[in-house]
All heavy atoms as a GROMACS GRO file, in nm:
protein
  576
    1MET      N    1   0.088  -0.117   0.000
    1MET     CA    2  -0.004  -0.001   0.000
    1MET      C    3   0.090   0.119   0.000
    1MET      O    4   0.077   0.207   0.096
    1MET     CB    5  -0.096  -0.002   0.120
    1MET     CG    6  -0.187  -0.122   0.120
    1MET     SD    7  -0.289  -0.137  -0.024
    1MET     CE    8  -0.424  -0.053   0.035
    2ARG      N    9   0.174   0.129  -0.103
    2ARG     CA   10   0.268   0.244  -0.111
    2ARG      C   11   0.239   0.331  -0.231
    2ARG      O   12   0.205   0.287  -0.333
    2ARG     CB   13   0.411   0.195  -0.119
    2ARG     CG   14   0.462   0.124  -0.002
    2ARG     CD   15   0.601   0.075  -0.025
    2ARG     NE   16   0.604  -0.005  -0.141
    2ARG     CZ   17   0.706  -0.026  -0.221
    2ARG    NH1   18   0.831   0.022  -0.186
    2ARG    NH2   19   0.705  -0.105  -0.323
    3VAL      N   20   0.265   0.460  -0.217
    3VAL     CA   21   0.257   0.559  -0.324
    3VAL      C   22   0.404   0.623  -0.330
    3VAL      O   23   0.441   0.685  -0.233
    3VAL     CB   24   0.147   0.666  -0.292
    3VAL    CG1   25   0.151   0.775  -0.404
    3VAL    CG2   26   0.010   0.602  -0.286
    4VAL      N   27   0.455   0.620  -0.448
    4VAL     CA   28   0.596   0.683  -0.459
    4VAL      C   29   0.570   0.820  -0.532
    4VAL      O   30   0.503   0.830  -0.635
    4VAL     CB   31   0.680   0.594  -0.556
    4VAL    CG1   32   0.818   0.659  -0.568
    4VAL    CG2   33   0.688   0.453  -0.497
    5VAL      N   34   0.635   0.916  -0.468
    5VAL     CA   35   0.610   1.059  -0.526
    5VAL      C   36   0.743   1.107  -0.586
    5VAL      O   37   0.855   1.062  -0.536
    5VAL     CB   38   0.569   1.160  -0.409
    5VAL    CG1   39   0.422   1.122  -0.376
    5VAL    CG2   40   0.655   1.173  -0.303
    6ALA      N   41   0.738   1.195  -0.675
    6ALA     CA   42   0.858   1.252  -0.739
    6ALA      C   43   0.936   1.341  -0.645
    6ALA      O   44   0.876   1.389  -0.541
    6ALA     CB   45   0.811   1.342  -0.861
    7ASP      N   46   1.064   1.356  -0.672
    7ASP     CA   47   1.154   1.429  -0.582
    7ASP      C   48   1.100   1.569  -0.552
    7ASP      O   49   1.111   1.621  -0.433
    7ASP     CB   50   1.286   1.442  -0.641
    7ASP     CG   51   1.361   1.316  -0.652
    7ASP    OD1   52   1.323   1.217  -0.572
    7ASP    OD2   53   1.453   1.300  -0.735
    8GLU      N   54   1.030   1.637  -0.643
    8GLU     CA   55   0.994   1.781  -0.619
    8GLU      C   56   0.880   1.790  -0.519
    8GLU      O   57   0.855   1.894  -0.466
    8GLU     CB   58   0.963   1.851  -0.744
    8GLU     CG   59   0.847   1.797  -0.822
    8GLU     CD   60   0.883   1.695  -0.931
    8GLU    OE1   61   1.001   1.651  -0.930
    8GLU    OE2   62   0.801   1.670  -1.012
    9ALA      N   63   0.812   1.673  -0.494
    9ALA     CA   64   0.699   1.672  -0.404
    9ALA      C   65   0.736   1.633  -0.259
    9ALA      O   66   0.665   1.658  -0.167
    9ALA     CB   67   0.580   1.580  -0.457
   10VAL      N   68   0.850   1.578  -0.248
   10VAL     CA   69   0.896   1.520  -0.117
   10VAL      C   70   0.896   1.623  -0.007
   10VAL      O   71   0.837   1.597   0.103
   10VAL     CB   72   1.038   1.455  -0.130
   10VAL    CG1   73   1.090   1.426   0.005
   10VAL    CG2   74   1.030   1.332  -0.216
   11PRO      N   75   0.943   1.743  -0.024
   11PRO     CA   76   0.946   1.842   0.088
   11PRO      C   77   0.796   1.881   0.132
   11PRO      O   78   0.773   1.899   0.243
   11PRO     CB   79   1.021   1.969   0.037
   11PRO     CG   80   1.084   1.922  -0.083
   11PRO     CD   81   1.017   1.801  -0.138
   12PHE      N   82   0.710   1.884   0.035
   12PHE     CA   83   0.566   1.927   0.070
   12PHE      C   84   0.501   1.813   0.142
   12PHE      O   85   0.431   1.834   0.241
   12PHE     CB   86   0.500   1.958  -0.053
   12PHE     CG   87   0.557   2.080  -0.133
   12PHE    CD1   88   0.630   2.064  -0.242
   12PHE    CD2   89   0.534   2.206  -0.082
   12PHE    CE1   90   0.697   2.166  -0.310
   12PHE    CE2   91   0.600   2.316  -0.148
   12PHE     CZ   92   0.675   2.293  -0.264
   13VAL      N   93   0.519   1.692   0.105
   13VAL     CA   94   0.454   1.580   0.166
   13VAL      C   95   0.506   1.565   0.317
   13VAL      O   96   0.436   1.536   0.403
   13VAL     CB   97   0.472   1.444   0.085
   13VAL    CG1   98   0.426   1.333   0.164
   13VAL    CG2   99   0.399   1.459  -0.048
   14ARG      N  100   0.644   1.580   0.322
   14ARG     CA  101   0.708   1.576   0.463
   14ARG      C  102   0.649   1.674   0.548
   14ARG      O  103   0.633   1.651   0.666
   14ARG     CB  104   0.853   1.595   0.452
   14ARG     CG  105   0.930   1.479   0.412
   14ARG     CD  106   1.079   1.498   0.441
   14ARG     NE  107   1.148   1.374   0.411
   14ARG     CZ  108   1.258   1.369   0.342
   14ARG    NH1  109   1.314   1.469   0.291
   14ARG    NH2  110   1.314   1.246   0.323
   15ASP      N  111   0.599   1.788   0.495
   15ASP     CA  112   0.534   1.902   0.576
   15ASP      C  113   0.382   1.865   0.601
   15ASP      O  114   0.313   1.952   0.658
   15ASP     CB  115   0.548   2.038   0.509
   15ASP     CG  116   0.698   2.080   0.524
   15ASP    OD1  117   0.777   2.031   0.614
   15ASP    OD2  118   0.738   2.174   0.438
   16GLY      N  119   0.335   1.755   0.549
   16GLY     CA  120   0.197   1.720   0.570
   16GLY      C  121   0.098   1.773   0.471
   16GLY      O  122  -0.020   1.773   0.482
   17ARG      N  123   0.151   1.824   0.352
   17ARG     CA  124   0.068   1.868   0.245
   17ARG      C  125   0.022   1.763   0.153
   17ARG      O  126   0.083   1.653   0.148
   17ARG     CB  127   0.133   1.976   0.166
   17ARG     CG  128   0.178   2.096   0.252
   17ARG     CD  129   0.211   2.209   0.176
   17ARG     NE  130   0.249   2.322   0.276
   17ARG     CZ  131   0.264   2.439   0.240
   17ARG    NH1  132   0.248   2.476   0.113
   17ARG    NH2  133   0.296   2.530   0.325
   18SER      N  134  -0.091   1.774   0.081
   18SER     CA  135  -0.147   1.673  -0.009
   18SER      C  136  -0.045   1.634  -0.120
   18SER      O  137   0.027   1.715  -0.168
   18SER     CB  138  -0.275   1.723  -0.069
   18SER     OG  139  -0.367   1.751   0.031
   19ALA      N  140  -0.059   1.507  -0.156
   19ALA     CA  141   0.017   1.455  -0.270
   19ALA      C  142  -0.070   1.460  -0.396
   19ALA      O  143  -0.178   1.396  -0.393
   19ALA     CB  144   0.073   1.318  -0.248
   20PHE      N  145  -0.031   1.531  -0.491
   20PHE     CA  146  -0.111   1.550  -0.621
   20PHE      C  147  -0.076   1.432  -0.720
   20PHE      O  148   0.033   1.390  -0.715
   20PHE     CB  149  -0.091   1.687  -0.683
   20PHE     CG  150  -0.154   1.796  -0.600
   20PHE    CD1  151  -0.090   1.858  -0.494
   20PHE    CD2  152  -0.281   1.836  -0.639
   20PHE    CE1  153  -0.153   1.952  -0.420
   20PHE    CE2  154  -0.344   1.939  -0.565
   20PHE     CZ  155  -0.279   1.998  -0.455
   21ALA      N  156  -0.172   1.397  -0.796
   21ALA     CA  157  -0.166   1.284  -0.892
   21ALA      C  158  -0.045   1.311  -0.984
   21ALA      O  159   0.025   1.215  -1.025
   21ALA     CB  160  -0.292   1.270  -0.967
   22LYS      N  161  -0.023   1.434  -1.032
   22LYS     CA  162   0.087   1.460  -1.124
   22LYS      C  163   0.223   1.431  -1.069
   22LYS      O  164   0.319   1.426  -1.143
   22LYS     CB  165   0.076   1.600  -1.182
   22LYS     CG  166   0.102   1.712  -1.083
   22LYS     CD  167   0.094   1.842  -1.160
   22LYS     CE  168   0.128   1.959  -1.068
   22LYS     NZ  169   0.126   2.088  -1.136
   23HIS      N  170   0.239   1.428  -0.940
   23HIS     CA  171   0.364   1.400  -0.870
   23HIS      C  172   0.380   1.261  -0.833
   23HIS      O  173   0.487   1.225  -0.777
   23HIS     CB  174   0.382   1.496  -0.746
   23HIS     CG  175   0.382   1.636  -0.784
   23HIS    ND1  176   0.296   1.726  -0.726
   23HIS    CD2  177   0.465   1.707  -0.862
   23HIS    CE1  178   0.328   1.841  -0.773
   23HIS    NE2  179   0.427   1.838  -0.855
   24VAL      N  180   0.282   1.176  -0.860
   24VAL     CA  181   0.292   1.033  -0.821
   24VAL      C  182   0.372   0.961  -0.935
   24VAL      O  183   0.335   0.965  -1.048
   24VAL     CB  184   0.157   0.964  -0.802
   24VAL    CG1  185   0.175   0.821  -0.784
   24VAL    CG2  186   0.089   1.031  -0.684
   25VAL      N  187   0.484   0.893  -0.898
   25VAL     CA  188   0.569   0.821  -0.998
   25VAL      C  189   0.514   0.678  -1.004
   25VAL      O  190   0.516   0.620  -1.116
   25VAL     CB  191   0.711   0.816  -0.949
   25VAL    CG1  192   0.803   0.747  -1.039
   25VAL    CG2  193   0.765   0.968  -0.939
   26ALA      N  194   0.479   0.614  -0.892
   26ALA     CA  195   0.432   0.474  -0.891
   26ALA      C  196   0.338   0.448  -0.779
   26ALA      O  197   0.340   0.528  -0.684
   26ALA     CB  198   0.559   0.380  -0.883
   27VAL      N  199   0.263   0.347  -0.791
   27VAL     CA  200   0.160   0.319  -0.690
   27VAL      C  201   0.129   0.164  -0.695
   27VAL      O  202   0.137   0.109  -0.797
   27VAL     CB  203   0.029   0.401  -0.722
   27VAL    CG1  204  -0.018   0.382  -0.857
   27VAL    CG2  205  -0.072   0.374  -0.616
   28ASP      N  206   0.110   0.113  -0.575
   28ASP     CA  207   0.072  -0.030  -0.573
   28ASP      C  208  -0.064  -0.053  -0.638
   28ASP      O  209  -0.165   0.030  -0.613
   28ASP     CB  210   0.074  -0.088  -0.423
   28ASP     CG  211   0.210  -0.090  -0.368
   28ASP    OD1  212   0.307  -0.093  -0.443
   28ASP    OD2  213   0.224  -0.101  -0.238
   29ASP      N  214  -0.080  -0.156  -0.716
   29ASP     CA  215  -0.201  -0.186  -0.786
   29ASP      C  216  -0.326  -0.206  -0.699
   29ASP      O  217  -0.435  -0.179  -0.751
   29ASP     CB  218  -0.185  -0.302  -0.876
   29ASP     CG  219  -0.081  -0.281  -0.988
   29ASP    OD1  220  -0.059  -0.161  -1.026
   29ASP    OD2  221  -0.024  -0.373  -1.031
   30ALA      N  222  -0.313  -0.242  -0.577
   30ALA     CA  223  -0.428  -0.285  -0.491
   30ALA      C  224  -0.492  -0.161  -0.426
   30ALA      O  225  -0.593  -0.177  -0.358
   30ALA     CB  226  -0.381  -0.383  -0.389
   31ILE      N  227  -0.440  -0.040  -0.443
   31ILE     CA  228  -0.493   0.074  -0.372
   31ILE      C  229  -0.629   0.117  -0.427
   31ILE      O  230  -0.651   0.122  -0.546
   31ILE     CB  231  -0.388   0.192  -0.384
   31ILE    CG1  232  -0.266   0.156  -0.304
   31ILE    CG2  233  -0.457   0.325  -0.338
   31ILE    CD1  234  -0.158   0.257  -0.309
   32ARG      N  235  -0.720   0.138  -0.332
   32ARG     CA  236  -0.854   0.184  -0.363
   32ARG      C  237  -0.882   0.312  -0.295
   32ARG      O  238  -0.810   0.338  -0.190
   32ARG     CB  239  -0.962   0.079  -0.327
   32ARG     CG  240  -0.938  -0.057  -0.393
   32ARG     CD  241  -1.037  -0.160  -0.341
   32ARG     NE  242  -1.009  -0.177  -0.205
   32ARG     CZ  243  -1.086  -0.241  -0.118
   32ARG    NH1  244  -1.196  -0.298  -0.165
   32ARG    NH2  245  -1.063  -0.259   0.011
   33PRO      N  246  -0.978   0.388  -0.336
   33PRO     CA  247  -1.016   0.509  -0.263
   33PRO      C  248  -1.041   0.489  -0.119
   33PRO      O  249  -1.097   0.385  -0.077
   33PRO     CB  250  -1.140   0.565  -0.347
   33PRO     CG  251  -1.128   0.503  -0.476
   33PRO     CD  252  -1.071   0.365  -0.454
   34PHE      N  253  -0.989   0.581  -0.034
   34PHE     CA  254  -1.009   0.572   0.109
   34PHE      C  255  -0.920   0.467   0.187
   34PHE      O  256  -0.935   0.449   0.298
   34PHE     CB  257  -1.155   0.557   0.149
   34PHE     CG  258  -1.236   0.664   0.083
   34PHE    CD1  259  -1.333   0.631  -0.010
   34PHE    CD2  260  -1.224   0.795   0.116
   34PHE    CE1  261  -1.409   0.732  -0.068
   34PHE    CE2  262  -1.290   0.901   0.056
   34PHE     CZ  263  -1.395   0.860  -0.026
   35ASP      N  264  -0.826   0.407   0.115
   35ASP     CA  265  -0.732   0.311   0.176
   35ASP      C  266  -0.627   0.398   0.248
   35ASP      O  267  -0.589   0.503   0.197
   35ASP     CB  268  -0.662   0.225   0.067
   35ASP     CG  269  -0.740   0.108   0.033
   35ASP    OD1  270  -0.847   0.075   0.103
   35ASP    OD2  271  -0.698   0.036  -0.073
   36GLU      N  272  -0.573   0.348   0.354
   36GLU     CA  273  -0.461   0.413   0.425
   36GLU      C  274  -0.333   0.368   0.346
   36GLU      O  275  -0.317   0.250   0.321
   36GLU     CB  276  -0.449   0.374   0.570
   36GLU     CG  277  -0.564   0.434   0.652
   36GLU     CD  278  -0.557   0.591   0.659
   36GLU    OE1  279  -0.445   0.641   0.674
   36GLU    OE2  280  -0.660   0.646   0.654
   37VAL      N  281  -0.248   0.471   0.314
   37VAL     CA  282  -0.133   0.437   0.227
   37VAL      C  283  -0.006   0.496   0.293
   37VAL      O  284  -0.016   0.594   0.370
   37VAL     CB  285  -0.140   0.484   0.092
   37VAL    CG1  286  -0.256   0.416   0.017
   37VAL    CG2  287  -0.166   0.634   0.081
   38LEU      N  288   0.105   0.441   0.259
   38LEU     CA  289   0.237   0.496   0.301
   38LEU      C  290   0.285   0.577   0.173
   38LEU      O  291   0.275   0.527   0.059
   38LEU     CB  292   0.337   0.381   0.325
   38LEU     CG  293   0.302   0.287   0.449
   38LEU    CD1  294   0.397   0.177   0.450
   38LEU    CD2  295   0.293   0.364   0.568
   39ILE      N  296   0.336   0.687   0.199
   39ILE     CA  297   0.402   0.772   0.091
   39ILE      C  298   0.546   0.764   0.103
   39ILE      O  299   0.602   0.798   0.211
   39ILE     CB  300   0.352   0.921   0.106
   39ILE    CG1  301   0.194   0.915   0.103
   39ILE    CG2  302   0.392   0.999  -0.018
   39ILE    CD1  303   0.128   1.043   0.163
   40VAL      N  304   0.616   0.727  -0.001
   40VAL     CA  305   0.760   0.706  -0.001
   40VAL      C  306   0.828   0.789  -0.117
   40VAL      O  307   0.763   0.827  -0.207
   40VAL     CB  308   0.804   0.560  -0.017
   40VAL    CG1  309   0.749   0.482   0.114
   40VAL    CG2  310   0.755   0.500  -0.138
   41ASP      N  311   0.959   0.816  -0.096
   41ASP     CA  312   1.032   0.879  -0.210
   41ASP      C  313   1.080   0.764  -0.304
   41ASP      O  314   1.058   0.645  -0.280
   41ASP     CB  315   1.142   0.967  -0.150
   41ASP     CG  316   1.250   0.890  -0.073
   41ASP    OD1  317   1.259   0.771  -0.082
   41ASP    OD2  318   1.334   0.962  -0.013
   42ARG      N  319   1.160   0.807  -0.401
   42ARG     CA  320   1.203   0.707  -0.499
   42ARG      C  321   1.305   0.610  -0.444
   42ARG      O  322   1.339   0.509  -0.504
   42ARG     CB  323   1.265   0.778  -0.627
   42ARG     CG  324   1.381   0.861  -0.596
   42ARG     CD  325   1.429   0.933  -0.725
   42ARG     NE  326   1.526   1.030  -0.698
   42ARG     CZ  327   1.654   1.033  -0.750
   42ARG    NH1  328   1.677   0.936  -0.838
   42ARG    NH2  329   1.734   1.118  -0.720
   43PHE      N  330   1.363   0.640  -0.326
   43PHE     CA  331   1.449   0.553  -0.257
   43PHE      C  332   1.382   0.462  -0.148
   43PHE      O  333   1.444   0.390  -0.072
   43PHE     CB  334   1.564   0.626  -0.194
   43PHE     CG  335   1.650   0.706  -0.286
   43PHE    CD1  336   1.638   0.840  -0.294
   43PHE    CD2  337   1.726   0.648  -0.377
   43PHE    CE1  338   1.707   0.921  -0.378
   43PHE    CE2  339   1.806   0.721  -0.473
   43PHE     CZ  340   1.793   0.856  -0.468
   44ASP      N  341   1.248   0.468  -0.156
   44ASP     CA  342   1.164   0.389  -0.060
   44ASP      C  343   1.179   0.431   0.078
   44ASP      O  344   1.149   0.356   0.174
   44ASP     CB  345   1.190   0.241  -0.076
   44ASP     CG  346   1.072   0.154  -0.040
   44ASP    OD1  347   0.962   0.205  -0.067
   44ASP    OD2  348   1.087   0.044   0.008
   45ASN      N  349   1.214   0.559   0.100
   45ASN     CA  350   1.220   0.619   0.240
   45ASN      C  351   1.076   0.669   0.271
   45ASN      O  352   1.020   0.739   0.186
   45ASN     CB  353   1.314   0.739   0.246
   45ASN     CG  354   1.459   0.689   0.223
   45ASN    OD1  355   1.505   0.595   0.277
   45ASN    ND2  356   1.529   0.757   0.138
   46LEU      N  357   1.030   0.638   0.390
   46LEU     CA  358   0.895   0.682   0.429
   46LEU      C  359   0.896   0.832   0.449
   46LEU      O  360   0.981   0.890   0.515
   46LEU     CB  361   0.856   0.617   0.563
   46LEU     CG  362   0.719   0.653   0.614
   46LEU    CD1  363   0.612   0.608   0.524
   46LEU    CD2  364   0.698   0.598   0.760
   47ILE      N  365   0.806   0.909   0.387
   47ILE     CA  366   0.803   1.052   0.401
   47ILE      C  367   0.659   1.094   0.457
   47ILE      O  368   0.642   1.208   0.494
   47ILE     CB  369   0.828   1.128   0.278
   47ILE    CG1  370   0.738   1.090   0.155
   47ILE    CG2  371   0.975   1.102   0.238
   47ILE    CD1  372   0.748   1.177   0.034
   48GLY      N  373   0.562   1.009   0.460
   48GLY     CA  374   0.431   1.037   0.519
   48GLY      C  375   0.335   0.923   0.508
   48GLY      O  376   0.357   0.822   0.447
   49THR      N  377   0.217   0.943   0.570
   49THR     CA  378   0.106   0.854   0.560
   49THR      C  379  -0.022   0.933   0.530
   49THR      O  380  -0.030   1.053   0.555
   49THR     CB  381   0.082   0.774   0.693
   49THR    OG1  382   0.052   0.872   0.796
   49THR    CG2  383   0.200   0.698   0.732
   50GLY      N  384  -0.112   0.858   0.473
   50GLY     CA  385  -0.237   0.934   0.438
   50GLY      C  386  -0.348   0.847   0.384
   50GLY      O  387  -0.341   0.724   0.381
   51LYS      N  388  -0.455   0.907   0.338
   51LYS     CA  389  -0.566   0.839   0.274
   51LYS      C  390  -0.570   0.865   0.125
   51LYS      O  391  -0.573   0.977   0.080
   51LYS     CB  392  -0.694   0.891   0.345
   51LYS     CG  393  -0.822   0.828   0.293
   51LYS     CD  394  -0.936   0.867   0.381
   51LYS     CE  395  -0.956   1.017   0.382
   51LYS     NZ  396  -1.080   1.062   0.447
   52ALA      N  397  -0.567   0.757   0.049
   52ALA     CA  398  -0.588   0.767  -0.093
   52ALA      C  399  -0.728   0.819  -0.128
   52ALA      O  400  -0.822   0.771  -0.076
   52ALA     CB  401  -0.564   0.634  -0.164
   53LEU      N  402  -0.733   0.909  -0.218
   53LEU     CA  403  -0.854   0.960  -0.260
   53LEU      C  404  -0.903   0.904  -0.394
   53LEU      O  405  -1.021   0.925  -0.436
   53LEU     CB  406  -0.861   1.115  -0.269
   53LEU     CG  407  -0.823   1.189  -0.138
   53LEU    CD1  408  -0.824   1.336  -0.154
   53LEU    CD2  409  -0.927   1.152  -0.027
   54LEU      N  410  -0.811   0.839  -0.461
   54LEU     CA  411  -0.839   0.784  -0.598
   54LEU      C  412  -0.792   0.635  -0.595
   54LEU      O  413  -0.718   0.591  -0.507
   54LEU     CB  414  -0.756   0.855  -0.701
   54LEU     CG  415  -0.786   1.004  -0.716
   54LEU    CD1  416  -0.679   1.066  -0.804
   54LEU    CD2  417  -0.919   1.035  -0.763
   55SER      N  418  -0.836   0.561  -0.696
   55SER     CA  419  -0.789   0.423  -0.710
   55SER      C  420  -0.645   0.429  -0.776
   55SER      O  421  -0.604   0.532  -0.834
   55SER     CB  422  -0.881   0.343  -0.799
   55SER     OG  423  -0.871   0.394  -0.936
   56ALA      N  424  -0.577   0.322  -0.767
   56ALA     CA  425  -0.445   0.302  -0.830
   56ALA      C  426  -0.442   0.344  -0.979
   56ALA      O  427  -0.360   0.422  -1.026
   56ALA     CB  428  -0.385   0.165  -0.813
   57CYS      N  429  -0.543   0.296  -1.051
   57CYS     CA  430  -0.562   0.326  -1.192
   57CYS      C  431  -0.583   0.473  -1.219
   57CYS      O  432  -0.518   0.533  -1.305
   57CYS     CB  433  -0.673   0.240  -1.251
   57CYS     SG  434  -0.692   0.271  -1.433
   58GLU      N  435  -0.660   0.541  -1.135
   58GLU     CA  436  -0.692   0.680  -1.150
   58GLU      C  437  -0.567   0.759  -1.112
   58GLU      O  438  -0.541   0.871  -1.184
   58GLU     CB  439  -0.814   0.720  -1.057
   58GLU     CG  440  -0.947   0.652  -1.107
   58GLU     CD  441  -1.049   0.678  -1.003
   58GLU    OE1  442  -1.014   0.687  -0.876
   58GLU    OE2  443  -1.169   0.677  -1.039
   59ILE      N  444  -0.491   0.731  -1.013
   59ILE     CA  445  -0.384   0.798  -0.969
   59ILE      C  446  -0.274   0.811  -1.082
   59ILE      O  447  -0.223   0.913  -1.109
   59ILE     CB  448  -0.315   0.750  -0.843
   59ILE    CG1  449  -0.409   0.762  -0.721
   59ILE    CG2  450  -0.179   0.799  -0.818
   59ILE    CD1  451  -0.358   0.694  -0.596
   60THR      N  452  -0.254   0.696  -1.150
   60THR     CA  453  -0.152   0.693  -1.251
   60THR      C  454  -0.191   0.758  -1.389
   60THR      O  455  -0.114   0.804  -1.462
   60THR     CB  456  -0.112   0.546  -1.283
   60THR    OG1  457  -0.224   0.471  -1.316
   60THR    CG2  458  -0.038   0.491  -1.169
   61SER      N  459  -0.330   0.764  -1.404
   61SER     CA  460  -0.378   0.826  -1.533
   61SER      C  461  -0.412   0.964  -1.526
   61SER      O  462  -0.407   1.044  -1.619
   61SER     CB  463  -0.495   0.744  -1.585
   61SER     OG  464  -0.605   0.750  -1.493
   62PHE      N  465  -0.450   1.015  -1.404
   62PHE     CA  466  -0.488   1.160  -1.387
   62PHE      C  467  -0.363   1.243  -1.378
   62PHE      O  468  -0.267   1.206  -1.324
   62PHE     CB  469  -0.572   1.182  -1.260
   62PHE     CG  470  -0.711   1.131  -1.263
   62PHE    CD1  471  -0.758   1.064  -1.370
   62PHE    CD2  472  -0.793   1.152  -1.156
   62PHE    CE1  473  -0.885   1.008  -1.374
   62PHE    CE2  474  -0.919   1.101  -1.155
   62PHE     CZ  475  -0.966   1.027  -1.264
   63MET      N  476  -0.371   1.366  -1.434
   63MET     CA  477  -0.266   1.465  -1.428
   63MET      C  478  -0.306   1.581  -1.332
   63MET      O  479  -0.226   1.680  -1.328
   63MET     CB  480  -0.222   1.512  -1.566
   63MET     CG  481  -0.159   1.407  -1.649
   63MET     SD  482  -0.021   1.326  -1.573
   63MET     CE  483   0.092   1.456  -1.558
   64ARG      N  484  -0.424   1.577  -1.275
   64ARG     CA  485  -0.474   1.689  -1.194
   64ARG      C  486  -0.534   1.629  -1.069
   64ARG      O  487  -0.584   1.515  -1.075
   64ARG     CB  488  -0.569   1.780  -1.257
   64ARG     CG  489  -0.514   1.860  -1.373
   64ARG     CD  490  -0.615   1.949  -1.432
   64ARG     NE  491  -0.556   2.035  -1.526
   64ARG     CZ  492  -0.622   2.141  -1.575
   64ARG    NH1  493  -0.747   2.167  -1.543
   64ARG    NH2  494  -0.556   2.216  -1.666
   65GLY      N  495  -0.539   1.707  -0.966
   65GLY     CA  496  -0.617   1.666  -0.845
   65GLY      C  497  -0.536   1.595  -0.737
   65GLY      O  498  -0.419   1.560  -0.763
   66VAL      N  499  -0.590   1.589  -0.614
   66VAL     CA  500  -0.521   1.528  -0.507
   66VAL      C  501  -0.536   1.382  -0.518
   66VAL      O  502  -0.645   1.330  -0.531
   66VAL     CB  503  -0.587   1.588  -0.378
   66VAL    CG1  504  -0.522   1.519  -0.257
   66VAL    CG2  505  -0.569   1.736  -0.365
   67ALA      N  506  -0.418   1.310  -0.504
   67ALA     CA  507  -0.418   1.165  -0.504
   67ALA      C  508  -0.428   1.108  -0.368
   67ALA      O  509  -0.497   1.009  -0.338
   67ALA     CB  510  -0.299   1.117  -0.574
   68VAL      N  511  -0.352   1.183  -0.275
   68VAL     CA  512  -0.344   1.131  -0.136
   68VAL      C  513  -0.363   1.249  -0.034
   68VAL      O  514  -0.302   1.350  -0.048
   68VAL     CB  515  -0.209   1.062  -0.106
   68VAL    CG1  516  -0.210   1.014   0.045
   68VAL    CG2  517  -0.186   0.945  -0.197
   69ASP      N  518  -0.461   1.242   0.058
   69ASP     CA  519  -0.471   1.339   0.157
   69ASP      C  520  -0.377   1.300   0.271
   69ASP      O  521  -0.404   1.196   0.338
   69ASP     CB  522  -0.618   1.338   0.206
   69ASP     CG  523  -0.637   1.439   0.316
   69ASP    OD1  524  -0.567   1.539   0.329
   69ASP    OD2  525  -0.743   1.421   0.392
   70VAL      N  526  -0.274   1.375   0.279
   70VAL     CA  527  -0.168   1.334   0.375
   70VAL      C  528  -0.212   1.359   0.520
   70VAL      O  529  -0.256   1.472   0.556
   70VAL     CB  530  -0.038   1.420   0.341
   70VAL    CG1  531   0.075   1.384   0.445
   70VAL    CG2  532   0.015   1.378   0.201
   71ARG      N  533  -0.203   1.254   0.600
   71ARG     CA  534  -0.249   1.270   0.737
   71ARG      C  535  -0.128   1.318   0.825
   71ARG      O  536  -0.142   1.396   0.910
   71ARG     CB  537  -0.291   1.128   0.791
   71ARG     CG  538  -0.344   1.126   0.929
   71ARG     CD  539  -0.390   0.989   0.970
   71ARG     NE  540  -0.479   0.922   0.871
   71ARG     CZ  541  -0.605   0.947   0.858
   71ARG    NH1  542  -0.668   1.031   0.935
   71ARG    NH2  543  -0.683   0.873   0.768
   72SER      N  544  -0.009   1.261   0.798
   72SER     CA  545   0.104   1.302   0.873
   72SER      C  546   0.230   1.280   0.788
   72SER      O  547   0.255   1.183   0.726
   72SER     CB  548   0.119   1.200   0.989
   72SER     OG  549   0.240   1.227   1.065
   73GLY      N  550   0.309   1.399   0.785
   73GLY     CA  551   0.439   1.389   0.716
   73GLY      C  552   0.552   1.362   0.826
   73GLY      O  553   0.526   1.380   0.940
   74THR      N  554   0.669   1.326   0.772
   74THR     CA  555   0.771   1.285   0.863
   74THR      C  556   0.850   1.413   0.905
   74THR      O  557   0.930   1.400   1.004
   74THR     CB  558   0.874   1.189   0.801
   74THR    OG1  559   0.917   1.246   0.685
   74THR    CG2  560   0.805   1.065   0.776
   75GLY      N  561   0.826   1.526   0.847
   75GLY     CA  562   0.900   1.645   0.883
   75GLY      C  563   1.047   1.629   0.842
   75GLY      O  564   1.079   1.551   0.758
   76GLY      N  565   1.135   1.714   0.892
   76GLY     CA  566   1.275   1.698   0.859
   76GLY      C  567   1.306   1.757   0.721
   76GLY      O  568   1.235   1.833   0.662
   77ASN      N  569   1.432   1.717   0.673
   77ASN     CA  570   1.485   1.769   0.554
   77ASN      C  571   1.432   1.693   0.434
   77ASN      O  572   1.462   1.593   0.385
   77ASN     CB  573   1.632   1.775   0.551
   77ASN     CG  574   1.686   1.861   0.666
   77ASN    OD1  575   1.598   1.935   0.731
   77ASN    ND2  576   1.807   1.854   0.696
   0.00000   0.00000   0.00000
């Protein structure tokens, strides 16, 4: 249940801001709307947790909108 975000989105997600679909690089196929997910960077480092607002298929195909409502970012650099 992981969502991988692009490098440019990492600082925002760490601060607890939403992850937008256009910044998602990869996503586990089993994700459905309202699932709790882990948000990671391209090195698989945990940067936050949240609730998916879209299905895996929608996240990868949409270029607009919020993909994950971030509940908690890890903070830090």
